TORKELUM-529996 format. One record per residue (C-alpha): x, y, z. Coordinates in steps of 0.5 Angstrom, whole numbers, plus 500, padded with zeros to 3 digits. Each point is the difference from the previous one (the first is absolute). Last residue first. Example, Ala and Ser with C-alpha at 12.3 -4.5 7.8 and 13.67 -1.06 7.14 Angstrom:
2
527498514
498493502
END
This chain:
232
326559205
499498493
505504494
495503494
507499495
502508499
501502493
498494496
495501505
497508498
501497493
496495500
495503504
500508495
500496494
493496502
498507505
501503492
496495497
494500504
500507501
500502493
494496498
497503506
501506498
497499494
499508499
504504506
495504503
501494506
507504501
497504504
498496506
507496500
504506501
504503495
507501499
503493499
495497498
500506495
506498497
499492500
494501496
504504495
505494500
492496498
500505494
506499497
499493499
503494502
499493498
507500497
501499492
502506497
506500506
502507504
502499507
496500506
504502507
500496507
507498499
500492500
492500500
501503493
493502496
499499493
498505496
496503493
502507497
495505496
497504506
508500502
503500507
506505501
507498499
505497505
500494496
498496505
493504499
499507504
495504506
498492501
506498505
497494504
501502507
504495505
501506505
496498506
495505499
500500493
498492501
494501505
497506495
500495494
498495505
493504502
498502493
501493497
496497506
495506500
498499493
500493500
495501505
495503496
497507504
493500500
501495506
503506504
503497506
507499495
501507500
499501508
505494501
505502494
500507503
501498507
505495498
505506496
499504506
503496505
506498494
501508500
500500509
508498498
503494503
503499506
499492503
501498492
495500494
501496494
497493502
495503505
497505493
501493496
494496505
496506500
500500492
498493501
495500505
497506496
500496493
496495504
495503503
498503494
500494495
496497507
495507500
495501505
506500506
503507496
493503500
502501508
506505499
498501508
502507502
503503507
499494505
502501506
506496504
503499507
507498503
503497495
506497503
507500496
505495498
507503497
504497505
499504506
492502499
496508498
493500503
495501496
494505497
496499494
496504495
497495495
500499493
497494497
500494495
502495505
497502507
504503506
495504503
495495502
503496503
504505505
494499506
501493500
492496502
501495496
507497501
505501494
503507502
502497507
506504499
501503494
509500500
502505494
505501495
502507496
501502493
501507500
500504507
495506498
495496494
500494501
501493497
498495506
502493500
496497505
502494505
493497503
498499507
494495502
503493502
508500497
502505495
495500493
504504493
498506498
502504494
500507497
495503505
500508498
500504506
500508501
504503507
501499508
505500504
500497507
503503506
503494506
END
């Protein structure tokens, strides 16, 4: 039987039996797959080093009947070790992987793989606030799944005004003009930049941490409202 080779990221892993582990992997070439890593929990397993959390790995696997393949070989490509050194970064990265797992199917676009990889690179960079990565990744994921926040015009179809305050409608994913609202036009401008720029480039913005915290809270609520978390 011929094995298949691709790069992969672990979304989820579950211990199985005495020494095995079942892995849910997001791959660049085969979408989302499930494989069994036999004997991986043994001390001298040759598979263990290449399938750590928060890593990108080169893997070979055999496609199996019933959807569960068998992991044949692994080799570490990149280990994003800084994520493990900070509880907030680990929490945000883990929650994002759960979201990716919940919205992806077996046949899924490589855009999701690229998004996770870019998120790893950014959240592994300690100079970038974790809230900025959280806001950026959530915004990009919402675009991918079609739950797009309207950041081009307000709920009346008018361009955003620097003299107007707004409130966000979670039902419509739009900003409504409201002089008693708590959303400033500068926040909407920041959300537009989240949709087009990388976290590293956004670091040049004044008050980026404060803007990131507000944006992360709004986007997390918007995402949760449109797609409640599904426990798998």
